[in-house]
Chimera marker file (.cmm) of the C-alpha trace (Angstrom):
<marker_set name="trace">
<marker id="1" x="-37.097" y="-55.469" z="-87.287" r="1" g="1" b="0" radius="0.5"/>
<marker id="2" x="-39.990" y="-53.854" z="-89.101" r="1" g="1" b="0" radius="0.5"/>
<marker id="3" x="-39.651" y="-50.858" z="-91.397" r="1" g="1" b="0" radius="0.5"/>
<marker id="4" x="-42.811" y="-48.879" z="-91.928" r="1" g="1" b="0" radius="0.5"/>
<marker id="5" x="-43.995" y="-45.342" z="-92.463" r="1" g="1" b="0" radius="0.5"/>
<marker id="6" x="-43.836" y="-43.284" z="-89.286" r="1" g="1" b="0" radius="0.5"/>
<marker id="7" x="-46.958" y="-42.671" z="-87.261" r="1" g="1" b="0" radius="0.5"/>
<marker id="8" x="-47.597" y="-39.819" z="-84.848" r="1" g="1" b="0" radius="0.5"/>
<marker id="9" x="-47.044" y="-42.200" z="-81.930" r="1" g="1" b="0" radius="0.5"/>
<marker id="10" x="-43.412" y="-42.490" z="-83.125" r="1" g="1" b="0" radius="0.5"/>
<marker id="11" x="-42.728" y="-38.756" z="-82.942" r="1" g="1" b="0" radius="0.5"/>
<marker id="12" x="-41.473" y="-38.617" z="-79.320" r="1" g="1" b="0" radius="0.5"/>
<marker id="13" x="-38.871" y="-41.295" z="-80.090" r="1" g="1" b="0" radius="0.5"/>
<marker id="14" x="-37.960" y="-39.634" z="-83.392" r="1" g="1" b="0" radius="0.5"/>
<marker id="15" x="-37.454" y="-36.338" z="-81.570" r="1" g="1" b="0" radius="0.5"/>
<marker id="16" x="-35.213" y="-38.093" z="-79.043" r="1" g="1" b="0" radius="0.5"/>
<marker id="17" x="-33.090" y="-39.565" z="-81.847" r="1" g="1" b="0" radius="0.5"/>
<marker id="18" x="-32.894" y="-36.212" z="-83.654" r="1" g="1" b="0" radius="0.5"/>
<marker id="19" x="-31.915" y="-34.397" z="-80.474" r="1" g="1" b="0" radius="0.5"/>
<marker id="20" x="-29.117" y="-36.882" z="-79.745" r="1" g="1" b="0" radius="0.5"/>
<marker id="21" x="-27.382" y="-37.608" z="-83.038" r="1" g="1" b="0" radius="0.5"/>
<marker id="22" x="-26.586" y="-34.252" z="-84.606" r="1" g="1" b="0" radius="0.5"/>
<marker id="23" x="-23.243" y="-32.587" z="-83.849" r="1" g="1" b="0" radius="0.5"/>
<marker id="24" x="-20.949" y="-30.084" z="-85.558" r="1" g="1" b="0" radius="0.5"/>
<marker id="25" x="-19.190" y="-33.106" z="-87.077" r="1" g="1" b="0" radius="0.5"/>
<marker id="26" x="-22.239" y="-34.277" z="-89.043" r="1" g="1" b="0" radius="0.5"/>
<marker id="27" x="-24.465" y="-31.207" z="-89.456" r="1" g="1" b="0" radius="0.5"/>
<marker id="28" x="-23.899" y="-27.552" z="-90.305" r="1" g="1" b="0" radius="0.5"/>
<marker id="29" x="-26.916" y="-26.567" z="-88.221" r="1" g="1" b="0" radius="0.5"/>
<marker id="30" x="-27.757" y="-28.065" z="-84.850" r="1" g="1" b="0" radius="0.5"/>
<marker id="31" x="-31.423" y="-28.307" z="-84.052" r="1" g="1" b="0" radius="0.5"/>
<marker id="32" x="-33.240" y="-29.379" z="-80.942" r="1" g="1" b="0" radius="0.5"/>
<marker id="33" x="-36.940" y="-30.138" z="-81.052" r="1" g="1" b="0" radius="0.5"/>
<marker id="34" x="-38.875" y="-29.359" z="-77.887" r="1" g="1" b="0" radius="0.5"/>
<marker id="35" x="-42.369" y="-30.254" z="-79.078" r="1" g="1" b="0" radius="0.5"/>
<marker id="36" x="-44.131" y="-32.560" z="-81.489" r="1" g="1" b="0" radius="0.5"/>
<marker id="37" x="-45.429" y="-29.477" z="-83.283" r="1" g="1" b="0" radius="0.5"/>
<marker id="38" x="-41.862" y="-28.283" z="-83.966" r="1" g="1" b="0" radius="0.5"/>
<marker id="39" x="-40.976" y="-31.705" z="-85.319" r="1" g="1" b="0" radius="0.5"/>
<marker id="40" x="-44.096" y="-31.865" z="-87.502" r="1" g="1" b="0" radius="0.5"/>
<marker id="41" x="-43.192" y="-28.504" z="-89.019" r="1" g="1" b="0" radius="0.5"/>
<marker id="42" x="-39.625" y="-29.684" z="-89.732" r="1" g="1" b="0" radius="0.5"/>
<marker id="43" x="-40.798" y="-32.790" z="-91.616" r="1" g="1" b="0" radius="0.5"/>
<marker id="44" x="-43.581" y="-31.057" z="-93.509" r="1" g="1" b="0" radius="0.5"/>
<marker id="45" x="-43.531" y="-32.227" z="-97.133" r="1" g="1" b="0" radius="0.5"/>
<marker id="46" x="-41.335" y="-35.219" z="-96.335" r="1" g="1" b="0" radius="0.5"/>
<marker id="47" x="-42.192" y="-38.873" z="-95.892" r="1" g="1" b="0" radius="0.5"/>
<marker id="48" x="-40.601" y="-40.600" z="-92.905" r="1" g="1" b="0" radius="0.5"/>
<marker id="49" x="-40.069" y="-44.330" z="-92.457" r="1" g="1" b="0" radius="0.5"/>
<marker id="50" x="-38.935" y="-45.888" z="-89.189" r="1" g="1" b="0" radius="0.5"/>
<marker id="51" x="-37.082" y="-49.053" z="-88.229" r="1" g="1" b="0" radius="0.5"/>
<marker id="52" x="-38.926" y="-50.467" z="-85.239" r="1" g="1" b="0" radius="0.5"/>
<marker id="53" x="-38.262" y="-53.404" z="-82.967" r="1" g="1" b="0" radius="0.5"/>
<marker id="54" x="-40.674" y="-54.178" z="-80.116" r="1" g="1" b="0" radius="0.5"/>
<marker id="55" x="-42.191" y="-50.673" z="-80.331" r="1" g="1" b="0" radius="0.5"/>
<marker id="56" x="-38.729" y="-49.064" z="-80.068" r="1" g="1" b="0" radius="0.5"/>
<marker id="57" x="-37.785" y="-46.741" z="-82.920" r="1" g="1" b="0" radius="0.5"/>
<marker id="58" x="-34.183" y="-47.582" z="-83.818" r="1" g="1" b="0" radius="0.5"/>
<marker id="59" x="-33.796" y="-45.225" z="-86.748" r="1" g="1" b="0" radius="0.5"/>
<marker id="60" x="-35.478" y="-43.349" z="-89.534" r="1" g="1" b="0" radius="0.5"/>
<marker id="61" x="-35.116" y="-42.284" z="-93.117" r="1" g="1" b="0" radius="0.5"/>
<marker id="62" x="-36.923" y="-39.249" z="-94.488" r="1" g="1" b="0" radius="0.5"/>
<marker id="63" x="-37.282" y="-38.632" z="-98.197" r="1" g="1" b="0" radius="0.5"/>
<marker id="64" x="-38.812" y="-36.128" z="-100.544" r="1" g="1" b="0" radius="0.5"/>
<marker id="65" x="-38.593" y="-34.551" z="-103.974" r="1" g="1" b="0" radius="0.5"/>
<marker id="66" x="-35.934" y="-31.863" z="-103.425" r="1" g="1" b="0" radius="0.5"/>
<marker id="67" x="-36.955" y="-29.766" z="-106.438" r="1" g="1" b="0" radius="0.5"/>
<marker id="68" x="-40.764" y="-29.903" z="-106.636" r="1" g="1" b="0" radius="0.5"/>
<marker id="69" x="-41.172" y="-29.760" z="-110.396" r="1" g="1" b="0" radius="0.5"/>
<marker id="70" x="-42.234" y="-32.474" z="-112.828" r="1" g="1" b="0" radius="0.5"/>
<marker id="71" x="-38.816" y="-32.622" z="-114.503" r="1" g="1" b="0" radius="0.5"/>
<marker id="72" x="-37.253" y="-33.673" z="-111.166" r="1" g="1" b="0" radius="0.5"/>
<marker id="73" x="-39.885" y="-36.257" z="-110.222" r="1" g="1" b="0" radius="0.5"/>
<marker id="74" x="-37.576" y="-39.257" z="-110.705" r="1" g="1" b="0" radius="0.5"/>
<marker id="75" x="-35.167" y="-38.164" z="-107.980" r="1" g="1" b="0" radius="0.5"/>
<marker id="76" x="-35.496" y="-38.492" z="-104.221" r="1" g="1" b="0" radius="0.5"/>
<marker id="77" x="-33.409" y="-36.660" z="-101.663" r="1" g="1" b="0" radius="0.5"/>
<marker id="78" x="-33.114" y="-38.318" z="-98.276" r="1" g="1" b="0" radius="0.5"/>
<marker id="79" x="-31.646" y="-38.147" z="-94.820" r="1" g="1" b="0" radius="0.5"/>
<marker id="80" x="-31.116" y="-40.896" z="-92.284" r="1" g="1" b="0" radius="0.5"/>
<marker id="81" x="-30.555" y="-41.194" z="-88.557" r="1" g="1" b="0" radius="0.5"/>
<marker id="82" x="-29.991" y="-44.114" z="-86.214" r="1" g="1" b="0" radius="0.5"/>
<marker id="83" x="-30.310" y="-44.133" z="-82.449" r="1" g="1" b="0" radius="0.5"/>
<marker id="84" x="-26.796" y="-44.165" z="-80.922" r="1" g="1" b="0" radius="0.5"/>
<marker id="85" x="-27.382" y="-47.477" z="-79.108" r="1" g="1" b="0" radius="0.5"/>
<marker id="86" x="-28.472" y="-49.100" z="-82.413" r="1" g="1" b="0" radius="0.5"/>
<marker id="87" x="-25.636" y="-47.839" z="-84.611" r="1" g="1" b="0" radius="0.5"/>
<marker id="88" x="-23.304" y="-50.350" z="-86.309" r="1" g="1" b="0" radius="0.5"/>
<marker id="89" x="-25.986" y="-53.047" z="-86.095" r="1" g="1" b="0" radius="0.5"/>
<marker id="90" x="-27.302" y="-52.901" z="-89.663" r="1" g="1" b="0" radius="0.5"/>
<marker id="91" x="-30.242" y="-50.587" z="-88.991" r="1" g="1" b="0" radius="0.5"/>
<marker id="92" x="-29.036" y="-47.908" z="-91.426" r="1" g="1" b="0" radius="0.5"/>
<marker id="93" x="-28.401" y="-50.435" z="-94.181" r="1" g="1" b="0" radius="0.5"/>
<marker id="94" x="-31.866" y="-51.926" z="-93.729" r="1" g="1" b="0" radius="0.5"/>
<marker id="95" x="-33.423" y="-48.471" z="-93.935" r="1" g="1" b="0" radius="0.5"/>
<marker id="96" x="-31.514" y="-47.688" z="-97.133" r="1" g="1" b="0" radius="0.5"/>
<marker id="97" x="-32.420" y="-51.071" z="-98.655" r="1" g="1" b="0" radius="0.5"/>
<marker id="98" x="-36.082" y="-50.371" z="-97.843" r="1" g="1" b="0" radius="0.5"/>
<marker id="99" x="-35.814" y="-46.932" z="-99.453" r="1" g="1" b="0" radius="0.5"/>
<marker id="100" x="-34.199" y="-48.398" z="-102.580" r="1" g="1" b="0" radius="0.5"/>
<marker id="101" x="-37.060" y="-50.901" z="-102.924" r="1" g="1" b="0" radius="0.5"/>
<marker id="102" x="-39.711" y="-48.219" z="-102.415" r="1" g="1" b="0" radius="0.5"/>
<marker id="103" x="-38.005" y="-45.919" z="-104.909" r="1" g="1" b="0" radius="0.5"/>
<marker id="104" x="-37.995" y="-48.661" z="-107.551" r="1" g="1" b="0" radius="0.5"/>
<marker id="105" x="-41.684" y="-49.405" z="-106.969" r="1" g="1" b="0" radius="0.5"/>
<marker id="106" x="-42.422" y="-45.705" z="-107.459" r="1" g="1" b="0" radius="0.5"/>
<marker id="107" x="-40.262" y="-45.566" z="-110.611" r="1" g="1" b="0" radius="0.5"/>
<marker id="108" x="-37.585" y="-43.289" z="-109.189" r="1" g="1" b="0" radius="0.5"/>
<marker id="109" x="-34.222" y="-43.126" z="-110.931" r="1" g="1" b="0" radius="0.5"/>
<marker id="110" x="-31.907" y="-41.698" z="-108.310" r="1" g="1" b="0" radius="0.5"/>
<marker id="111" x="-31.465" y="-41.274" z="-104.553" r="1" g="1" b="0" radius="0.5"/>
<marker id="112" x="-29.363" y="-38.331" z="-103.356" r="1" g="1" b="0" radius="0.5"/>
<marker id="113" x="-28.013" y="-36.979" z="-100.106" r="1" g="1" b="0" radius="0.5"/>
<marker id="114" x="-25.319" y="-34.645" z="-98.842" r="1" g="1" b="0" radius="0.5"/>
<marker id="115" x="-22.739" y="-35.370" z="-96.151" r="1" g="1" b="0" radius="0.5"/>
<marker id="116" x="-20.004" y="-33.279" z="-94.549" r="1" g="1" b="0" radius="0.5"/>
<marker id="117" x="-16.377" y="-34.305" z="-95.071" r="1" g="1" b="0" radius="0.5"/>
<marker id="118" x="-15.977" y="-34.109" z="-91.282" r="1" g="1" b="0" radius="0.5"/>
<marker id="119" x="-18.107" y="-37.260" z="-91.104" r="1" g="1" b="0" radius="0.5"/>
<marker id="120" x="-15.878" y="-39.980" z="-92.640" r="1" g="1" b="0" radius="0.5"/>
<marker id="121" x="-17.900" y="-42.777" z="-90.991" r="1" g="1" b="0" radius="0.5"/>
<marker id="122" x="-21.014" y="-41.702" z="-92.887" r="1" g="1" b="0" radius="0.5"/>
<marker id="123" x="-19.065" y="-41.367" z="-96.138" r="1" g="1" b="0" radius="0.5"/>
<marker id="124" x="-17.776" y="-44.944" z="-95.733" r="1" g="1" b="0" radius="0.5"/>
<marker id="125" x="-21.291" y="-46.142" z="-94.884" r="1" g="1" b="0" radius="0.5"/>
<marker id="126" x="-22.791" y="-44.636" z="-98.042" r="1" g="1" b="0" radius="0.5"/>
<marker id="127" x="-20.013" y="-46.011" z="-100.227" r="1" g="1" b="0" radius="0.5"/>
<marker id="128" x="-20.529" y="-49.504" z="-98.725" r="1" g="1" b="0" radius="0.5"/>
<marker id="129" x="-24.195" y="-49.163" z="-99.663" r="1" g="1" b="0" radius="0.5"/>
<marker id="130" x="-23.452" y="-48.411" z="-103.320" r="1" g="1" b="0" radius="0.5"/>
<marker id="131" x="-23.503" y="-44.610" z="-103.319" r="1" g="1" b="0" radius="0.5"/>
<marker id="132" x="-21.019" y="-42.662" z="-105.422" r="1" g="1" b="0" radius="0.5"/>
<marker id="133" x="-19.717" y="-39.154" z="-104.999" r="1" g="1" b="0" radius="0.5"/>
<marker id="134" x="-21.522" y="-36.997" z="-107.473" r="1" g="1" b="0" radius="0.5"/>
<marker id="135" x="-20.369" y="-33.532" z="-106.525" r="1" g="1" b="0" radius="0.5"/>
<marker id="136" x="-18.464" y="-31.553" z="-103.936" r="1" g="1" b="0" radius="0.5"/>
<marker id="137" x="-19.318" y="-28.142" z="-102.548" r="1" g="1" b="0" radius="0.5"/>
<marker id="138" x="-15.898" y="-26.793" z="-101.522" r="1" g="1" b="0" radius="0.5"/>
<marker id="139" x="-15.758" y="-24.785" z="-98.292" r="1" g="1" b="0" radius="0.5"/>
<marker id="140" x="-19.560" y="-24.865" z="-98.157" r="1" g="1" b="0" radius="0.5"/>
<marker id="141" x="-19.783" y="-24.366" z="-94.400" r="1" g="1" b="0" radius="0.5"/>
<marker id="142" x="-17.692" y="-22.680" z="-91.706" r="1" g="1" b="0" radius="0.5"/>
<marker id="143" x="-17.948" y="-24.868" z="-88.596" r="1" g="1" b="0" radius="0.5"/>
<marker id="144" x="-15.878" y="-24.643" z="-85.432" r="1" g="1" b="0" radius="0.5"/>
<marker id="145" x="-13.375" y="-22.286" z="-87.037" r="1" g="1" b="0" radius="0.5"/>
<marker id="146" x="-12.833" y="-24.384" z="-90.188" r="1" g="1" b="0" radius="0.5"/>
<marker id="147" x="-14.239" y="-24.518" z="-93.691" r="1" g="1" b="0" radius="0.5"/>
<marker id="148" x="-15.897" y="-27.847" z="-94.437" r="1" g="1" b="0" radius="0.5"/>
<marker id="149" x="-16.777" y="-29.421" z="-97.787" r="1" g="1" b="0" radius="0.5"/>
<marker id="150" x="-20.250" y="-30.833" z="-98.349" r="1" g="1" b="0" radius="0.5"/>
<marker id="151" x="-20.341" y="-33.872" z="-100.640" r="1" g="1" b="0" radius="0.5"/>
<marker id="152" x="-23.341" y="-34.987" z="-102.655" r="1" g="1" b="0" radius="0.5"/>
<marker id="153" x="-23.734" y="-38.735" z="-103.044" r="1" g="1" b="0" radius="0.5"/>
<marker id="154" x="-26.097" y="-40.577" z="-105.347" r="1" g="1" b="0" radius="0.5"/>
<marker id="155" x="-27.373" y="-44.081" z="-105.899" r="1" g="1" b="0" radius="0.5"/>
<marker id="156" x="-28.720" y="-44.801" z="-109.376" r="1" g="1" b="0" radius="0.5"/>
<marker id="157" x="-31.579" y="-47.287" z="-109.409" r="1" g="1" b="0" radius="0.5"/>
<link id1="1" id2="2" r="1" g="1" b="0" radius="0.2"/>
<link id1="2" id2="3" r="1" g="1" b="0" radius="0.2"/>
<link id1="3" id2="4" r="1" g="1" b="0" radius="0.2"/>
<link id1="4" id2="5" r="1" g="1" b="0" radius="0.2"/>
<link id1="5" id2="6" r="1" g="1" b="0" radius="0.2"/>
<link id1="6" id2="7" r="1" g="1" b="0" radius="0.2"/>
<link id1="7" id2="8" r="1" g="1" b="0" radius="0.2"/>
<link id1="8" id2="9" r="1" g="1" b="0" radius="0.2"/>
<link id1="9" id2="10" r="1" g="1" b="0" radius="0.2"/>
<link id1="10" id2="11" r="1" g="1" b="0" radius="0.2"/>
<link id1="11" id2="12" r="1" g="1" b="0" radius="0.2"/>
<link id1="12" id2="13" r="1" g="1" b="0" radius="0.2"/>
<link id1="13" id2="14" r="1" g="1" b="0" radius="0.2"/>
<link id1="14" id2="15" r="1" g="1" b="0" radius="0.2"/>
<link id1="15" id2="16" r="1" g="1" b="0" radius="0.2"/>
<link id1="16" id2="17" r="1" g="1" b="0" radius="0.2"/>
<link id1="17" id2="18" r="1" g="1" b="0" radius="0.2"/>
<link id1="18" id2="19" r="1" g="1" b="0" radius="0.2"/>
<link id1="19" id2="20" r="1" g="1" b="0" radius="0.2"/>
<link id1="20" id2="21" r="1" g="1" b="0" radius="0.2"/>
<link id1="21" id2="22" r="1" g="1" b="0" radius="0.2"/>
<link id1="22" id2="23" r="1" g="1" b="0" radius="0.2"/>
<link id1="23" id2="24" r="1" g="1" b="0" radius="0.2"/>
<link id1="24" id2="25" r="1" g="1" b="0" radius="0.2"/>
<link id1="25" id2="26" r="1" g="1" b="0" radius="0.2"/>
<link id1="26" id2="27" r="1" g="1" b="0" radius="0.2"/>
<link id1="27" id2="28" r="1" g="1" b="0" radius="0.2"/>
<link id1="28" id2="29" r="1" g="1" b="0" radius="0.2"/>
<link id1="29" id2="30" r="1" g="1" b="0" radius="0.2"/>
<link id1="30" id2="31" r="1" g="1" b="0" radius="0.2"/>
<link id1="31" id2="32" r="1" g="1" b="0" radius="0.2"/>
<link id1="32" id2="33" r="1" g="1" b="0" radius="0.2"/>
<link id1="33" id2="34" r="1" g="1" b="0" radius="0.2"/>
<link id1="34" id2="35" r="1" g="1" b="0" radius="0.2"/>
<link id1="35" id2="36" r="1" g="1" b="0" radius="0.2"/>
<link id1="36" id2="37" r="1" g="1" b="0" radius="0.2"/>
<link id1="37" id2="38" r="1" g="1" b="0" radius="0.2"/>
<link id1="38" id2="39" r="1" g="1" b="0" radius="0.2"/>
<link id1="39" id2="40" r="1" g="1" b="0" radius="0.2"/>
<link id1="40" id2="41" r="1" g="1" b="0" radius="0.2"/>
<link id1="41" id2="42" r="1" g="1" b="0" radius="0.2"/>
<link id1="42" id2="43" r="1" g="1" b="0" radius="0.2"/>
<link id1="43" id2="44" r="1" g="1" b="0" radius="0.2"/>
<link id1="44" id2="45" r="1" g="1" b="0" radius="0.2"/>
<link id1="45" id2="46" r="1" g="1" b="0" radius="0.2"/>
<link id1="46" id2="47" r="1" g="1" b="0" radius="0.2"/>
<link id1="47" id2="48" r="1" g="1" b="0" radius="0.2"/>
<link id1="48" id2="49" r="1" g="1" b="0" radius="0.2"/>
<link id1="49" id2="50" r="1" g="1" b="0" radius="0.2"/>
<link id1="50" id2="51" r="1" g="1" b="0" radius="0.2"/>
<link id1="51" id2="52" r="1" g="1" b="0" radius="0.2"/>
<link id1="52" id2="53" r="1" g="1" b="0" radius="0.2"/>
<link id1="53" id2="54" r="1" g="1" b="0" radius="0.2"/>
<link id1="54" id2="55" r="1" g="1" b="0" radius="0.2"/>
<link id1="55" id2="56" r="1" g="1" b="0" radius="0.2"/>
<link id1="56" id2="57" r="1" g="1" b="0" radius="0.2"/>
<link id1="57" id2="58" r="1" g="1" b="0" radius="0.2"/>
<link id1="58" id2="59" r="1" g="1" b="0" radius="0.2"/>
<link id1="59" id2="60" r="1" g="1" b="0" radius="0.2"/>
<link id1="60" id2="61" r="1" g="1" b="0" radius="0.2"/>
<link id1="61" id2="62" r="1" g="1" b="0" radius="0.2"/>
<link id1="62" id2="63" r="1" g="1" b="0" radius="0.2"/>
<link id1="63" id2="64" r="1" g="1" b="0" radius="0.2"/>
<link id1="64" id2="65" r="1" g="1" b="0" radius="0.2"/>
<link id1="65" id2="66" r="1" g="1" b="0" radius="0.2"/>
<link id1="66" id2="67" r="1" g="1" b="0" radius="0.2"/>
<link id1="67" id2="68" r="1" g="1" b="0" radius="0.2"/>
<link id1="68" id2="69" r="1" g="1" b="0" radius="0.2"/>
<link id1="69" id2="70" r="1" g="1" b="0" radius="0.2"/>
<link id1="70" id2="71" r="1" g="1" b="0" radius="0.2"/>
<link id1="71" id2="72" r="1" g="1" b="0" radius="0.2"/>
<link id1="72" id2="73" r="1" g="1" b="0" radius="0.2"/>
<link id1="73" id2="74" r="1" g="1" b="0" radius="0.2"/>
<link id1="74" id2="75" r="1" g="1" b="0" radius="0.2"/>
<link id1="75" id2="76" r="1" g="1" b="0" radius="0.2"/>
<link id1="76" id2="77" r="1" g="1" b="0" radius="0.2"/>
<link id1="77" id2="78" r="1" g="1" b="0" radius="0.2"/>
<link id1="78" id2="79" r="1" g="1" b="0" radius="0.2"/>
<link id1="79" id2="80" r="1" g="1" b="0" radius="0.2"/>
<link id1="80" id2="81" r="1" g="1" b="0" radius="0.2"/>
<link id1="81" id2="82" r="1" g="1" b="0" radius="0.2"/>
<link id1="82" id2="83" r="1" g="1" b="0" radius="0.2"/>
<link id1="83" id2="84" r="1" g="1" b="0" radius="0.2"/>
<link id1="84" id2="85" r="1" g="1" b="0" radius="0.2"/>
<link id1="85" id2="86" r="1" g="1" b="0" radius="0.2"/>
<link id1="86" id2="87" r="1" g="1" b="0" radius="0.2"/>
<link id1="87" id2="88" r="1" g="1" b="0" radius="0.2"/>
<link id1="88" id2="89" r="1" g="1" b="0" radius="0.2"/>
<link id1="89" id2="90" r="1" g="1" b="0" radius="0.2"/>
<link id1="90" id2="91" r="1" g="1" b="0" radius="0.2"/>
<link id1="91" id2="92" r="1" g="1" b="0" radius="0.2"/>
<link id1="92" id2="93" r="1" g="1" b="0" radius="0.2"/>
<link id1="93" id2="94" r="1" g="1" b="0" radius="0.2"/>
<link id1="94" id2="95" r="1" g="1" b="0" radius="0.2"/>
<link id1="95" id2="96" r="1" g="1" b="0" radius="0.2"/>
<link id1="96" id2="97" r="1" g="1" b="0" radius="0.2"/>
<link id1="97" id2="98" r="1" g="1" b="0" radius="0.2"/>
<link id1="98" id2="99" r="1" g="1" b="0" radius="0.2"/>
<link id1="99" id2="100" r="1" g="1" b="0" radius="0.2"/>
<link id1="100" id2="101" r="1" g="1" b="0" radius="0.2"/>
<link id1="101" id2="102" r="1" g="1" b="0" radius="0.2"/>
<link id1="102" id2="103" r="1" g="1" b="0" radius="0.2"/>
<link id1="103" id2="104" r="1" g="1" b="0" radius="0.2"/>
<link id1="104" id2="105" r="1" g="1" b="0" radius="0.2"/>
<link id1="105" id2="106" r="1" g="1" b="0" radius="0.2"/>
<link id1="106" id2="107" r="1" g="1" b="0" radius="0.2"/>
<link id1="107" id2="108" r="1" g="1" b="0" radius="0.2"/>
<link id1="108" id2="109" r="1" g="1" b="0" radius="0.2"/>
<link id1="109" id2="110" r="1" g="1" b="0" radius="0.2"/>
<link id1="110" id2="111" r="1" g="1" b="0" radius="0.2"/>
<link id1="111" id2="112" r="1" g="1" b="0" radius="0.2"/>
<link id1="112" id2="113" r="1" g="1" b="0" radius="0.2"/>
<link id1="113" id2="114" r="1" g="1" b="0" radius="0.2"/>
<link id1="114" id2="115" r="1" g="1" b="0" radius="0.2"/>
<link id1="115" id2="116" r="1" g="1" b="0" radius="0.2"/>
<link id1="116" id2="117" r="1" g="1" b="0" radius="0.2"/>
<link id1="117" id2="118" r="1" g="1" b="0" radius="0.2"/>
<link id1="118" id2="119" r="1" g="1" b="0" radius="0.2"/>
<link id1="119" id2="120" r="1" g="1" b="0" radius="0.2"/>
<link id1="120" id2="121" r="1" g="1" b="0" radius="0.2"/>
<link id1="121" id2="122" r="1" g="1" b="0" radius="0.2"/>
<link id1="122" id2="123" r="1" g="1" b="0" radius="0.2"/>
<link id1="123" id2="124" r="1" g="1" b="0" radius="0.2"/>
<link id1="124" id2="125" r="1" g="1" b="0" radius="0.2"/>
<link id1="125" id2="126" r="1" g="1" b="0" radius="0.2"/>
<link id1="126" id2="127" r="1" g="1" b="0" radius="0.2"/>
<link id1="127" id2="128" r="1" g="1" b="0" radius="0.2"/>
<link id1="128" id2="129" r="1" g="1" b="0" radius="0.2"/>
<link id1="129" id2="130" r="1" g="1" b="0" radius="0.2"/>
<link id1="130" id2="131" r="1" g="1" b="0" radius="0.2"/>
<link id1="131" id2="132" r="1" g="1" b="0" radius="0.2"/>
<link id1="132" id2="133" r="1" g="1" b="0" radius="0.2"/>
<link id1="133" id2="134" r="1" g="1" b="0" radius="0.2"/>
<link id1="134" id2="135" r="1" g="1" b="0" radius="0.2"/>
<link id1="135" id2="136" r="1" g="1" b="0" radius="0.2"/>
<link id1="136" id2="137" r="1" g="1" b="0" radius="0.2"/>
<link id1="137" id2="138" r="1" g="1" b="0" radius="0.2"/>
<link id1="138" id2="139" r="1" g="1" b="0" radius="0.2"/>
<link id1="139" id2="140" r="1" g="1" b="0" radius="0.2"/>
<link id1="140" id2="141" r="1" g="1" b="0" radius="0.2"/>
<link id1="141" id2="142" r="1" g="1" b="0" radius="0.2"/>
<link id1="142" id2="143" r="1" g="1" b="0" radius="0.2"/>
<link id1="143" id2="144" r="1" g="1" b="0" radius="0.2"/>
<link id1="144" id2="145" r="1" g="1" b="0" radius="0.2"/>
<link id1="145" id2="146" r="1" g="1" b="0" radius="0.2"/>
<link id1="146" id2="147" r="1" g="1" b="0" radius="0.2"/>
<link id1="147" id2="148" r="1" g="1" b="0" radius="0.2"/>
<link id1="148" id2="149" r="1" g="1" b="0" radius="0.2"/>
<link id1="149" id2="150" r="1" g="1" b="0" radius="0.2"/>
<link id1="150" id2="151" r="1" g="1" b="0" radius="0.2"/>
<link id1="151" id2="152" r="1" g="1" b="0" radius="0.2"/>
<link id1="152" id2="153" r="1" g="1" b="0" radius="0.2"/>
<link id1="153" id2="154" r="1" g="1" b="0" radius="0.2"/>
<link id1="154" id2="155" r="1" g="1" b="0" radius="0.2"/>
<link id1="155" id2="156" r="1" g="1" b="0" radius="0.2"/>
<link id1="156" id2="157" r="1" g="1" b="0" radius="0.2"/>
</marker_set>
């Protein structure tokens, strides 16, 4: 498996992954990309890396500086997605390991992300990969008739 920065030729597969993985269990806002242009607009200002095997995109990690000021330059916020047929095969861990290495090379101090409490599989995944709960936004979202907490996790490099 190769992990590299995404190229425009990867966008149709990235759109397919995006359109298939997000549910009310793991996202407060469902999105469905119909065109490459819509996807390009959504990732504007973010870097995207892909896990590829034999030209098949198995997953991605996007990352960016959440607060675009110099004082926040040592922190990266990220999101990750893995194609359903490739989940539980180590793709996500390899993407996170790649991101950790890249962050160190670029002298980052911290990786952050947020995850809904309705997604215990993701919470376990991040904990297994060394992330710690850093904060909790109580009743942050109202999804399917219930209030849901949003938890911020961090990995300190």
